[in-house]
Wavefront OBJ file of the C-alpha trace (Angstrom):
o trace
v -8.219 29.850 -2.735
v -4.522 29.548 -3.938
v -3.192 26.046 -3.404
v 0.296 24.626 -4.062
v 0.592 20.826 -4.118
v 4.157 19.591 -3.693
v 4.385 16.213 -5.375
v 2.848 14.959 -8.611
v 1.795 11.556 -7.355
v -1.758 10.230 -7.115
v -2.570 12.152 -3.940
v -1.482 15.585 -5.225
v -2.927 15.147 -8.667
v -6.265 13.800 -7.467
v -6.616 16.563 -4.900
v -6.058 19.160 -7.556
v -8.789 17.627 -9.675
v -11.295 17.506 -6.848
v -10.552 21.096 -5.797
v -10.974 22.383 -9.324
v -14.242 20.504 -9.750
v -15.516 22.114 -6.535
v -14.563 25.685 -7.581
v -12.931 26.396 -10.901
v -11.751 29.693 -9.514
v -9.239 27.968 -7.294
v -5.630 28.787 -8.302
v -3.901 25.434 -8.129
v -0.318 24.414 -9.044
v 1.286 21.068 -8.706
v 5.062 20.890 -8.458
v 6.925 17.727 -9.214
v 10.675 17.423 -8.876
v 11.054 14.653 -11.539
v 10.502 14.928 -15.318
v 7.084 14.278 -16.580
v 6.538 10.674 -17.394
v 9.138 9.405 -14.959
v 8.015 7.299 -12.047
v 9.051 4.518 -9.775
v 7.331 1.148 -9.357
v 5.335 -0.953 -11.801
v 1.679 -1.623 -11.364
v -0.607 -0.685 -8.455
v -3.690 -2.564 -7.237
v -7.077 -1.355 -6.264
v -10.570 -2.855 -5.776
v -14.116 -2.306 -7.040
v -15.058 -0.235 -3.992
v -12.490 2.393 -4.824
v -13.421 2.576 -8.491
v -17.098 3.083 -7.437
v -16.070 5.839 -5.026
v -13.931 7.604 -7.639
v -16.932 7.576 -10.045
v -18.876 9.561 -7.445
v -16.313 12.284 -7.295
v -15.009 12.620 -10.851
v -16.670 10.170 -13.311
v -14.373 11.187 -16.165
v -11.066 10.146 -14.589
v -12.664 7.130 -13.002
v -13.841 5.934 -16.481
v -10.362 6.411 -17.884
v -8.896 4.562 -14.949
v -11.197 1.548 -15.373
v -10.577 1.459 -19.147
v -6.825 1.133 -18.704
v -6.824 -1.434 -15.945
v -6.763 -5.206 -16.049
v -8.829 -7.231 -13.615
v -8.920 -10.648 -11.944
v -11.274 -12.725 -9.716
v -8.967 -15.378 -8.495
v -6.037 -15.758 -6.116
v -3.572 -18.611 -6.722
v -1.055 -19.917 -4.278
v 1.937 -22.298 -4.854
v 3.603 -24.170 -2.038
v 5.651 -27.471 -2.105
v 4.418 -28.384 -5.623
v 0.780 -27.834 -4.764
v -1.510 -25.091 -6.094
v -4.582 -23.678 -4.357
v -7.071 -21.557 -6.259
v -9.533 -19.098 -4.609
v -12.312 -17.231 -6.294
v -12.765 -13.843 -4.600
v -13.649 -10.202 -5.167
v -12.660 -8.438 -8.381
v -9.299 -6.813 -8.234
v -7.754 -4.465 -10.709
v -4.147 -3.473 -11.659
v -2.886 -0.508 -13.591
v 0.494 0.703 -14.398
v 1.651 3.539 -12.113
v 2.879 5.394 -15.197
v -0.546 5.156 -16.915
v -2.370 6.179 -13.654
v -0.279 9.339 -13.389
v -0.875 10.070 -17.175
v -4.669 9.822 -16.620
v -4.725 12.063 -13.582
v -2.249 14.624 -15.034
v -4.221 14.944 -18.222
v -7.495 15.399 -16.231
v -5.997 18.003 -14.015
v -4.699 20.018 -17.002
v -8.039 19.851 -18.607
v -9.547 21.428 -15.594
v -6.986 24.257 -15.504
v -4.390 22.972 -12.992
v -0.821 24.105 -13.624
v 1.605 21.183 -13.553
v 5.238 22.207 -13.217
v 7.685 19.288 -13.621
v 11.394 19.237 -12.704
v 10.769 21.812 -10.012
v 11.326 20.642 -6.452
v 9.933 22.756 -3.725
v 11.593 22.943 -0.333
v 10.315 24.800 2.761
v 12.405 27.845 1.967
v 10.966 28.003 -1.635
v 7.219 27.641 -1.084
v 5.336 30.486 -2.915
v 3.006 32.721 -1.050
v -0.216 30.794 -1.042
v -3.314 29.972 1.092
v -2.602 26.250 1.395
v 0.525 24.092 0.866
v -0.105 20.341 0.460
v 2.911 18.186 1.155
v 2.171 15.240 -1.201
v 5.890 14.504 -1.733
v 5.945 10.995 -0.293
v 7.645 9.137 2.528
v 10.776 11.189 2.178
v 8.877 14.478 2.143
v 11.238 17.469 2.318
v 8.513 19.763 3.697
v 7.649 17.346 6.511
v 11.262 16.578 7.343
v 12.049 20.327 7.719
v 9.436 20.393 10.624
v 9.784 16.771 11.791
v 9.856 17.755 15.428
v 6.544 19.631 15.013
v 4.828 16.779 13.215
v 6.179 14.285 15.575
v 7.455 12.005 12.687
v 8.371 8.482 13.701
v 9.519 5.565 11.520
v 9.803 1.828 12.295
v 11.781 -0.311 9.955
v 10.526 -3.837 9.245
v 12.756 -6.953 9.499
v 12.264 -8.577 6.072
v 13.886 -7.453 2.856
v 11.863 -7.020 -0.314
v 12.390 -6.011 -3.968
v 9.745 -4.398 -6.134
v 10.179 -5.779 -9.668
v 8.362 -6.039 -13.025
v 8.082 -9.162 -15.193
v 7.064 -10.028 -18.792
v 5.083 -12.909 -17.313
v 1.353 -11.802 -17.384
v -0.351 -13.534 -14.469
v -4.066 -14.266 -14.926
v -4.771 -13.822 -11.253
v -3.276 -12.530 -7.993
v -0.434 -15.109 -7.448
v 1.655 -16.198 -4.469
v 4.588 -18.470 -4.549
v 6.539 -19.740 -1.473
v 9.910 -21.476 -2.031
v 12.187 -23.178 0.546
v 15.913 -22.851 0.010
v 18.939 -24.021 1.928
v 18.949 -20.664 3.620
v 15.344 -20.375 4.463
v 12.050 -19.315 2.697
v 11.738 -16.741 -0.038
v 8.381 -15.856 -1.680
v 6.851 -13.593 -4.237
v 3.468 -11.934 -5.038
v 2.542 -11.175 -8.571
v -0.351 -9.458 -10.321
v -0.965 -8.140 -13.825
v -1.258 -4.494 -14.578
v -1.176 -4.438 -18.436
v -1.394 -6.605 -21.503
v 2.309 -7.435 -21.380
v 3.522 -6.792 -17.853
v 2.980 -7.766 -14.245
v 4.325 -6.554 -10.859
v 6.383 -9.122 -8.974
v 7.342 -8.361 -5.323
v 9.971 -10.703 -3.837
v 10.411 -10.889 -0.023
v 12.454 -12.852 2.387
v 13.983 -12.782 5.855
v 17.454 -11.057 6.101
v 19.237 -14.348 6.816
v 17.841 -15.725 3.547
v 18.772 -12.530 1.728
v 22.379 -12.704 2.785
v 22.602 -16.628 2.639
v 21.536 -16.564 -1.068
v 23.998 -13.843 -1.741
v 21.267 -11.394 -2.851
v 22.851 -8.694 -0.706
v 26.006 -8.955 -2.839
v 24.636 -9.812 -6.319
v 24.482 -6.908 -8.521
v 22.367 -6.058 -11.577
v 21.776 -8.904 -13.959
v 23.247 -11.530 -11.545
v 20.698 -10.797 -8.833
v 17.793 -10.878 -11.294
v 19.095 -14.102 -12.830
v 19.192 -15.762 -9.432
v 15.666 -14.788 -8.681
v 14.477 -15.909 -12.161
v 16.082 -19.278 -11.526
v 14.468 -19.586 -8.036
v 10.923 -18.669 -9.329
v 11.257 -20.302 -12.765
v 8.153 -22.367 -11.987
v 5.843 -19.454 -11.457
v 7.524 -17.213 -14.063
v 7.287 -19.875 -16.859
v 10.620 -18.811 -18.194
v 9.849 -15.161 -18.314
v 12.274 -12.512 -17.116
v 12.305 -10.155 -14.255
v 12.917 -6.391 -14.743
v 14.650 -4.153 -12.192
v 14.105 -0.460 -11.721
v 15.719 1.895 -14.231
v 18.383 3.124 -11.929
v 21.982 2.343 -11.079
v 22.673 -1.040 -12.812
v 19.065 -1.848 -13.446
v 19.046 -4.701 -10.944
v 16.803 -5.518 -7.951
v 16.849 -2.775 -5.470
v 16.299 -4.271 -2.032
v 14.746 -2.450 0.855
v 13.264 -2.887 4.312
v 9.844 -1.389 4.640
v 9.578 1.741 6.764
v 6.225 2.386 8.580
v 5.936 6.108 9.047
v 3.498 7.901 11.411
v 3.054 11.500 12.464
v 1.724 12.998 15.696
v -0.104 15.727 13.724
v -0.619 16.243 10.008
v -0.662 20.041 9.710
v 1.307 23.097 10.546
v -0.232 26.483 9.914
v -1.167 26.383 6.204
v 0.996 23.246 5.509
v -0.855 19.799 5.489
v 0.412 16.350 4.886
v -1.295 13.837 2.545
v -0.620 10.307 1.370
v 2.756 8.711 2.164
v 4.032 11.984 3.588
v 1.427 11.565 6.453
v 1.386 7.746 6.827
v 2.598 4.547 5.259
v 1.166 0.999 5.535
v 2.920 -2.231 4.760
v 2.789 -3.076 1.040
v 1.363 -6.621 1.852
v -2.198 -5.177 2.153
v -1.792 -3.328 -1.168
v -3.499 -0.101 0.110
v -1.009 2.607 -0.598
v -2.562 4.062 -3.660
v -6.094 3.690 -2.386
v -5.294 5.481 0.867
v -3.563 8.362 -1.029
v -6.701 8.871 -3.207
v -9.021 8.597 -0.163
v -6.892 11.215 1.693
v -7.423 13.556 -1.292
v -11.216 13.015 -1.221
v -11.346 13.690 2.553
v -9.196 16.831 2.385
v -11.222 18.170 -0.543
v -14.401 17.440 1.374
v -13.156 19.168 4.533
v -12.070 22.253 2.547
v -15.567 22.376 0.974
v -17.310 22.069 4.324
v -15.228 24.475 6.360
v -14.140 27.864 4.877
v -11.867 28.475 7.914
v -8.547 26.583 7.114
v -7.661 25.360 10.708
v -11.145 23.802 11.053
v -10.956 22.150 7.643
v -7.446 20.676 8.344
v -8.603 19.445 11.753
v -11.604 17.707 10.265
v -9.528 16.138 7.548
v -7.028 14.746 10.046
v -9.723 13.578 12.395
v -11.646 11.658 9.742
v -8.635 10.140 8.125
v -7.045 8.993 11.400
v -10.270 7.212 12.336
v -10.414 5.474 8.919
v -6.773 4.535 9.080
v -6.882 2.705 12.477
v -8.129 -0.660 11.171
v -5.877 -0.345 8.088
v -2.868 0.257 10.180
v -3.749 -2.571 12.381
v -4.148 -4.847 9.357
v -0.877 -3.790 7.913
v 1.039 -4.332 11.160
v -0.294 -7.870 11.661
v 0.185 -8.628 8.022
v 3.874 -7.681 8.113
v 4.305 -9.692 11.296
v 2.706 -12.732 9.673
v 5.310 -12.798 6.876
v 8.135 -12.016 9.351
v 7.033 -15.136 11.279
v 6.423 -17.305 8.158
v 8.071 -20.415 9.643
v 5.213 -20.533 12.257
v 2.717 -21.188 9.397
v 4.539 -22.495 6.357
v 4.916 -26.086 7.523
v 1.145 -26.549 7.984
v -0.690 -28.513 5.373
v -1.027 -26.146 2.301
v -4.774 -25.662 2.616
v -4.468 -24.720 6.263
v -1.399 -22.388 5.574
v -3.201 -20.527 2.850
v -6.341 -20.179 5.008
v -4.167 -18.460 7.607
v -2.603 -16.383 5.015
v -6.008 -14.981 4.298
v -6.494 -14.433 8.128
v -3.227 -12.784 8.793
v -4.723 -9.454 9.746
v -6.297 -10.958 12.757
v -5.060 -9.714 16.109
v -5.902 -13.027 17.615
v -3.906 -15.272 15.262
v -0.343 -14.487 16.699
v -1.598 -15.598 20.199
v -3.326 -18.884 19.209
v -1.530 -22.082 17.978
v -1.980 -22.100 14.150
v -3.718 -25.441 13.865
v -6.150 -24.574 16.661
v -6.883 -21.199 14.999
v -7.584 -22.901 11.700
v -9.990 -25.384 13.404
v -11.777 -22.548 15.273
v -11.985 -20.444 12.120
v -13.584 -23.228 10.257
v -16.168 -23.723 13.001
v -16.749 -19.965 13.271
v -17.449 -19.891 9.479
v -20.579 -21.880 10.234
v -21.786 -20.126 13.360
v -22.803 -16.503 13.487
v -22.490 -16.528 17.302
v -18.873 -17.721 17.126
v -18.024 -15.196 14.425
v -19.345 -12.485 16.748
v -17.314 -13.899 19.633
v -14.216 -13.975 17.500
v -14.573 -10.347 16.438
v -15.123 -9.388 20.100
v -12.138 -11.431 21.379
v -9.538 -10.231 18.886
v -9.549 -6.562 19.932
v -9.525 -7.604 23.617
v -6.388 -9.715 23.161
v -4.700 -7.045 21.006
v -5.464 -4.273 23.510
v -4.044 -6.414 26.405
v -0.879 -7.122 24.405
v -0.509 -3.404 23.355
v -0.977 -2.221 26.963
v 1.990 -4.345 28.042
v 4.147 -3.732 25.081
v 3.608 -0.110 23.837
v 5.016 2.979 25.447
v 2.923 5.161 27.643
v 2.395 7.746 24.861
v 0.865 5.150 22.434
v -2.677 4.106 23.256
v -4.072 0.684 22.143
v -5.856 0.804 18.869
v -9.334 -0.690 18.131
v -9.116 -3.557 15.671
v -12.317 -3.922 13.653
v -13.390 -6.731 11.503
v -12.728 -4.925 8.161
v -11.291 -6.974 5.312
v -8.251 -5.820 3.379
v -7.004 -6.775 -0.026
v -5.416 -7.748 -2.221
v -3.440 -10.094 0.011
v -6.089 -10.646 2.595
v -8.939 -12.392 0.915
v -9.297 -15.962 2.073
v -7.297 -18.240 -0.223
v -8.739 -21.439 1.086
v -12.278 -22.256 1.991
l 1 2 3 4 5 6 7 8 9 10 11 12 13 14 15 16 17 18 19 20 21 22 23 24 25 26 27 28 29 30 31 32 33 34 35 36 37 38 39 40 41 42 43 44 45 46 47 48 49 50 51 52 53 54 55 56 57 58 59 60 61 62 63 64 65 66 67 68 69 70 71 72 73 74 75 76 77 78 79 80 81 82 83 84 85 86 87 88 89 90 91 92 93 94 95 96 97 98 99 100 101 102 103 104 105 106 107 108 109 110 111 112 113 114 115 116 117 118 119 120 121 122 123 124 125 126 127 128 129 130 131 132 133 134 135 136 137 138 139 140 141 142 143 144 145 146 147 148 149 150 151 152 153 154 155 156 157 158 159 160 161 162 163 164 165 166 167 168 169 170 171 172 173 174 175 176 177 178 179 180 181 182 183 184 185 186 187 188 189 190 191 192 193 194 195 196 197 198 199 200 201 202 203 204 205 206 207 208 209 210 211 212 213 214 215 216 217 218 219 220 221 222 223 224 225 226 227 228 229 230 231 232 233 234 235 236 237 238 239 240 241 242 243 244 245 246 247 248 249 250 251 252 253 254 255 256 257 258 259 260 261 262 263 264 265 266 267 268 269 270 271 272 273 274 275 276 277 278 279 280 281 282 283 284 285 286 287 288 289 290 291 292 293 294 295 296 297 298 299 300 301 302 303 304 305 306 307 308 309 310 311 312 313 314 315 316 317 318 319 320 321 322 323 324 325 326 327 328 329 330 331 332 333 334 335 336 337 338 339 340 341 342 343 344 345 346 347 348 349 350 351 352 353 354 355 356 357 358 359 360 361 362 363 364 365 366 367 368 369 370 371 372 373 374 375 376 377 378 379 380 381 382 383 384 385 386 387 388 389 390 391 392 393 394 395 396 397 398 399 400 401 402 403 404 405 406 407 408 409 410 411 412 413 414 415 416 417 418 419 420 421 422
């Protein structure tokens, strides 16, 4: 099979690795519009389950990934001068630059051609058996056929900035700060021996009230460094290497598509779907898409059947993830509902923010019920049963006729989902 992957991110590179391992005779080329070694973002997170799964599919790249990652077992939360620590599952962080280096080197070793600084648009796609659109949320290939794919985007309310810092956190860290213009908060996690990722988020009123919408470059970073001096311990924040190097603020866009394929063109990763960054699943979902697509192509020699299986499998797997992401984003957008609770209760509900039941139950009551349910298997089962029922009823009333209610399972999502209070 001749395959062209458009986009040299984790999804496109890992798919090329898996396809070459399945059949070395595959002719595979990955096209990336940016120069080699350039990327956006700082560190990405993943969890032990993903690393174990990658070992099953390509032990060599999985070993390299593990060797160049840092890990933690604790979550730390700061609010109103109090600190809460939680011992949880093992989490990992790795620099996005290093992740792409590992995957690119492995792909080359297997015989994949990597062509950098060559963007591929719909009119320039080479004659090939399969075209994989792995070119991200702004996918040119998907945009050209947006009507066919049924592409829809929903923009979140809050503003966020994806930053780096020289502060090396020893755990996954939250910090919530009240200002004269409302609450602002950050999440931080290490990804190397001398760097961490630091995501700052706030409501739009806080963003404009603090002047962050007008502060450019060094001034904006200096203001954030002053606000979060307590958690940064005097370390600096680092903006993206673009424009003036300052904090680039965005509103998250949730992207969905009615279908993921058109003839021999298939969507993968962020080109097919996005989930809110607060569940830390973007890279994991991209790699899992690659695993599913490679498996479907191996199982079905007829391309339409393979692409249908891939989409069917991944849509089913994404339902609970998309539900978790939606409720997580809403929790932060409604932070004032929770932030004035006693810190232990507030952080407990932070860990429960994916629950479809939580938005419809008074927070203090939910906390008490959750504590009781933690000691009763029967109540835990009732809670898992009731959440989807409430969510389905709300969705039936609120969603358009073309959108069916989703099932909300009891799956746990990380890194910002583990319980941060007992």
